[in-house]
C-alpha positions in Angstrom: -9.4 54.7 -49.8 -9.1 52.0 -47.1 -12.1 49.8 -46.2 -13.6 50.3 -42.8 -12.4 47.8 -40.2 -15.0 45.4 -38.8 -15.7 45.8 -35.1 -16.6 42.7 -33.1 -17.8 42.6 -29.5 -17.4 39.6 -27.2 -18.5 39.0 -23.7 -16.0 37.1 -21.6 -17.0 35.5 -18.3 -14.2 35.6 -15.8 -16.1 33.8 -13.0 -14.0 31.1 -11.4 -15.1 27.6 -12.3 -15.4 24.9 -9.6 -12.4 22.6 -9.4 -12.9 19.3 -11.2 -13.8 16.5 -8.9 -10.9 14.1 -8.5 -11.5 10.8 -10.2 -11.8 7.8 -7.9 -8.7 5.6 -8.5 -9.3 1.9 -8.2 -8.2 0.6 -4.8 -5.2 -1.6 -4.8 -2.4 -2.1 -7.2 -1.7 -4.1 -10.4 -0.2 -7.4 -9.4 3.6 -7.4 -9.9 3.5 -10.5 -12.1 1.1 -8.7 -14.5 3.5 -5.8 -14.7 6.4 -8.1 -15.3 4.5 -9.9 -18.1 3.7 -6.5 -19.7 7.4 -5.6 -19.4 8.4 -8.8 -21.1 6.0 -8.1 -24.0 7.4 -4.5 -24.3 11.0 -5.7 -24.3 10.2 -8.4 -26.9 8.6 -5.7 -29.1 11.6 -3.5 -28.7 14.0 -6.3 -29.6 11.9 -7.2 -32.7 11.9 -3.5 -33.7 15.6 -3.2 -33.4 15.4 -0.7 -30.5 17.3 -3.2 -28.3 19.9 -5.7 -29.5 19.0 -8.6 -27.3 18.1 -9.6 -23.7 21.6 -8.7 -22.5 21.2 -5.2 -23.8 17.7 -5.0 -22.3 19.1 -6.1 -18.9 21.6 -3.3 -19.0 19.1 -0.7 -20.0 16.6 -1.9 -17.3 19.3 -2.1 -14.7 18.8 -5.8 -13.9 21.0 -8.8 -14.2 21.0 -11.0 -17.2 19.5 -14.0 -15.3 16.7 -11.8 -14.0 16.0 -10.5 -17.5 15.7 -14.1 -18.7 13.3 -14.9 -15.9 11.1 -12.0 -16.9 11.3 -12.8 -20.6 10.5 -16.5 -19.9 7.0 -15.3 -18.9 6.4 -15.1 -22.7 6.6 -18.9 -22.8 3.4 -19.2 -20.9 0.3 -20.4 -22.8 -1.7 -17.4 -24.2 -4.7 -18.2 -22.0 -2.5 -18.1 -18.9 -0.9 -14.8 -20.0 -4.4 -13.4 -20.5 -5.5 -14.6 -17.0 -2.4 -12.9 -15.5 -3.1 -9.6 -17.2 -6.7 -9.7 -16.1 -5.9 -10.4 -12.4 -7.8 -8.0 -10.1 -5.8 -5.4 -8.2 -4.1 -6.4 -5.0 -5.8 -4.5 -2.2 -3.9 -5.8 0.8 -1.1 -8.1 1.7 1.2 -9.9 -0.8 0.4 -11.0 -4.3 -1.1 -14.4 -4.5 0.8 -15.4 -7.6 4.4 -14.4 -8.2 6.9 -14.8 -11.0 8.7 -17.4 -8.8 5.5 -19.5 -8.3 5.1 -19.5 -12.1 8.7 -20.8 -12.9 7.5 -24.5 -12.7 4.8 -23.7 -15.2 7.1 -21.7 -17.5 9.6 -24.6 -17.5 6.9 -26.9 -18.9 7.1 -26.7 -22.7 3.6 -28.3 -23.4 0.9 -25.7 -23.2 -1.7 -28.3 -22.3 0.3 -29.3 -19.3 0.9 -25.6 -18.4 -2.9 -25.2 -18.3 -3.2 -28.2 -16.0 -0.5 -26.7 -13.7 -2.2 -23.3 -13.8 -5.6 -24.8 -12.9 -3.9 -26.5 -9.9 -2.4 -23.1 -8.9 -5.5 -21.1 -9.4 -8.6 -23.3 -9.0 -11.7 -21.2 -10.0 
């Protein structure tokens, strides 16, 4: 003899649900120099992990010239406090970015982090 099958009853509500409200996106955009710094960190991690051979390979993969890739990677030479400040910059709501990779080249060229911080404070007095 076969055991009797269990019968279950479910109520299903097919009423349409209201569409979710769109989330409010922050106005503005991430400063380009912050995106470039994040890219430099990502490329550095990929090179260390063996996913990319070197900066020349990264330049080819990213579709930029070798000198441009060097300029981007050089952002990693900035003092950690400066990198943190760049990544924490508020969104750009209108007009051009106030700080660009080009304006940072003089700071990047300075090997002493203490001097970099002085140059940064002159560039961004708070």
